[in-house]
C-alpha positions as CSV (number, residue, x, y, z in Angstrom):
1,M,24.1,-24.1,-7.8
2,I,26.7,-21.8,-6.4
3,G,26.7,-18.7,-8.5
4,R,29.0,-16.3,-6.6
5,L,31.5,-16.4,-3.7
6,A,32.8,-13.5,-1.7
7,G,35.4,-13.9,1.0
8,T,39.1,-13.8,1.8
9,L,41.6,-15.1,-0.7
10,I,43.8,-17.4,1.3
11,A,45.8,-19.3,-1.3
12,K,46.9,-19.2,-4.9
13,H,48.2,-22.3,-6.5
14,P,47.7,-21.8,-10.3
15,P,45.2,-22.7,-11.7
16,Q,43.6,-23.2,-8.3
17,I,42.8,-20.8,-5.5
18,V,41.2,-21.1,-2.1
19,V,38.6,-18.5,-0.9
20,D,37.6,-18.6,2.8
21,V,33.9,-17.8,3.1
22,H,32.9,-17.6,6.8
23,G,35.3,-20.3,7.8
24,V,34.7,-22.6,4.8
25,G,37.6,-22.8,2.3
26,Y,36.3,-23.2,-1.3
27,E,38.8,-24.5,-3.8
28,L,38.2,-23.0,-7.3
29,D,39.9,-23.6,-10.6
30,V,40.3,-20.2,-12.4
31,P,41.6,-19.2,-15.8
32,M,44.9,-17.3,-15.9
33,S,42.9,-14.1,-17.0
34,T,41.1,-14.2,-13.6
35,L,44.2,-15.2,-11.7
36,Y,46.1,-12.1,-12.9
37,Q,43.3,-9.8,-11.7
38,L,43.1,-11.2,-8.2
39,P,44.4,-9.2,-5.2
40,A,47.1,-10.5,-2.9
41,T,46.4,-13.3,-0.5
42,G,44.6,-12.1,2.6
43,A,42.5,-9.6,0.7
44,E,38.8,-9.7,0.1
45,V,37.6,-11.1,-3.3
46,A,34.3,-11.8,-5.0
47,L,34.1,-14.2,-7.9
48,L,31.4,-15.5,-10.2
49,T,31.3,-19.3,-10.2
50,H,30.2,-22.3,-12.1
51,L,29.7,-25.6,-10.3
52,L,30.3,-28.7,-12.4
53,V,28.8,-31.9,-11.0
54,R,30.1,-35.2,-12.2
55,E,29.8,-38.8,-10.9
56,D,33.3,-38.7,-9.3
57,A,33.6,-35.0,-8.4
58,H,32.1,-31.6,-7.7
59,Q,34.3,-28.9,-9.2
60,L,33.9,-25.2,-8.7
61,Y,35.3,-22.7,-11.3
62,G,35.7,-19.0,-10.6
63,F,35.6,-16.1,-13.0
64,F,36.3,-12.4,-12.5
65,T,33.8,-11.3,-15.2
66,E,30.4,-12.4,-16.4
67,G,31.8,-12.6,-20.0
68,E,34.4,-15.2,-18.9
69,R,31.8,-17.3,-17.2
70,T,29.4,-17.1,-20.1
71,L,32.0,-18.1,-22.6
72,F,33.2,-21.0,-20.3
73,R,29.6,-22.3,-20.2
74,K,29.3,-22.1,-24.0
75,L,32.6,-23.9,-24.4
76,L,31.4,-26.7,-22.1
77,K,28.4,-27.3,-24.4
78,I,30.6,-28.1,-27.3
79,S,31.2,-31.8,-28.0
80,G,34.7,-32.9,-27.0
81,V,35.4,-29.8,-24.9
82,G,35.7,-30.3,-21.2
83,A,36.4,-28.0,-18.3
84,R,40.1,-28.3,-18.7
85,T,40.0,-27.3,-22.4
86,A,37.6,-24.4,-21.7
87,L,39.9,-23.1,-18.9
88,A,42.9,-23.4,-21.3
89,V,41.1,-21.3,-23.9
90,L,40.2,-18.6,-21.3
91,S,43.8,-18.7,-20.0
92,G,45.3,-18.2,-23.5
93,M,42.7,-15.8,-25.0
94,S,40.5,-13.0,-23.7
95,V,36.7,-13.2,-24.5
96,G,37.3,-10.5,-27.1
97,D,40.1,-12.5,-28.7
98,V,37.8,-15.6,-28.9
99,K,35.0,-13.5,-30.5
100,A,37.5,-12.0,-33.0
101,A,38.9,-15.4,-33.9
102,V,35.4,-16.8,-34.5
103,S,34.3,-13.8,-36.5
104,Q,37.4,-14.1,-38.7
105,Q,37.3,-17.9,-38.7
106,D,40.9,-17.9,-37.6
107,S,41.7,-21.4,-36.2
108,G,45.3,-20.5,-35.9
109,R,44.6,-18.3,-32.8
110,F,43.0,-21.3,-31.1
111,T,45.8,-23.7,-32.0
112,R,48.3,-21.4,-30.2
113,V,46.6,-22.4,-26.9
114,P,48.3,-25.3,-25.3
115,G,46.2,-28.5,-25.7
116,I,44.1,-27.2,-28.6
117,G,44.8,-29.0,-31.9
118,K,43.6,-28.3,-35.4
119,K,40.5,-30.4,-35.2
120,T,39.4,-29.0,-31.9
121,A,40.1,-25.4,-33.2
122,E,37.9,-26.1,-36.2
123,R,35.2,-27.5,-34.0
124,L,35.3,-24.5,-31.8
125,L,35.0,-22.1,-34.8
126,L,32.0,-24.1,-36.1
127,E,30.2,-24.4,-32.8
128,L,30.8,-20.9,-31.5
129,K,29.9,-19.2,-34.7
130,D,26.1,-19.3,-33.9
131,K,26.5,-19.0,-30.1
132,L,28.5,-15.8,-29.8
133,D,27.4,-12.2,-30.5
134,I,30.1,-11.3,-33.0
135,A,28.5,-8.6,-35.2
136,V,30.3,-5.8,-33.3
137,V,33.6,-7.6,-33.5
138,S,33.4,-8.2,-37.2
139,V,32.8,-4.5,-37.9
140,Q,35.7,-3.5,-35.7
141,S,38.0,-6.1,-37.4
142,E,37.2,-4.9,-40.9
143,A,38.1,-1.3,-39.8
144,S,41.4,-2.4,-38.5
145,T,42.9,-4.8,-41.0
146,A,46.3,-3.2,-40.5
147,G,46.0,-3.9,-36.8
148,S,45.2,-7.5,-37.4
149,D,48.2,-7.8,-39.7
150,V,50.4,-6.4,-36.9
151,V,48.9,-8.9,-34.4
152,N,49.6,-11.8,-36.8
153,A,53.2,-10.5,-37.2
154,L,53.7,-10.3,-33.4
155,L,52.2,-13.8,-33.0
156,A,54.6,-15.1,-35.6
157,L,57.5,-13.6,-33.7
158,G,56.5,-15.6,-30.6
159,Y,54.4,-13.1,-28.6
160,N,51.2,-14.5,-27.1
161,D,47.7,-13.1,-28.0
162,R,47.5,-11.0,-24.8
163,E,50.8,-9.3,-25.4
164,A,49.9,-8.6,-29.1
165,Q,46.5,-7.1,-28.1
166,F,48.2,-5.0,-25.4
167,A,50.7,-3.6,-28.0
168,I,47.9,-2.9,-30.5
169,K,46.0,-0.8,-28.0
170,H,49.1,1.5,-27.7
171,L,49.5,2.1,-31.5
172,D,48.8,5.4,-33.2
173,A,45.9,5.4,-35.7
174,G,46.7,5.3,-39.4
175,L,50.0,3.5,-39.3
176,T,51.2,1.2,-42.0
177,V,51.7,-2.4,-41.1
178,T,55.5,-2.0,-41.0
179,E,55.3,1.1,-38.8
180,G,52.8,-0.6,-36.6
181,I,55.1,-3.6,-36.1
182,R,58.0,-1.4,-35.2
183,Q,55.9,0.7,-32.7
184,A,54.4,-2.5,-31.2
185,L,57.8,-4.0,-30.7
186,K,58.9,-0.8,-28.9
187,V,55.8,-1.0,-26.7
188,L,56.5,-4.6,-25.8
189,S,60.1,-4.0,-25.0
190,K,59.1,-1.4,-22.4
191,A,56.4,-3.5,-20.8
């Protein structure tokens, strides 16, 4: 099993990258969350990997953090979820977003990811409920009900989960939902 690669990033063709490791170019499929964190081509990079062996192919997947790789592996164990779907989930949601969605049993967050329908979202919620450590997330989400209302409002306005979470991080504490939405929209207009 190939667990980690370190070398020179020589090409980016989303969702695929090529890393040169001592003269051997490894093609890796990466989620968008990892792609955004990569340096420019020609720079040194180290990625955690997961090798998927099938009858017709050996595919290598790269991740910037251990949390992404762990979630990818847990997603692969779910019936009906393949590598492409797992990458889509990681591209559309952060690990924290997935944990929050599972703790709140919010299938709507999953259905916003391209390629995830209602049935798959429900299956993800059911299967991940016991596999993820969500105790900390549920305590945080209860403490920030207004924040989740602001996130839901931003999602309804067409912003993606990442943008909404970015805006939430920049809000002052103790705002009402209406004030939070206004302030979040100002943050997003400046970003």
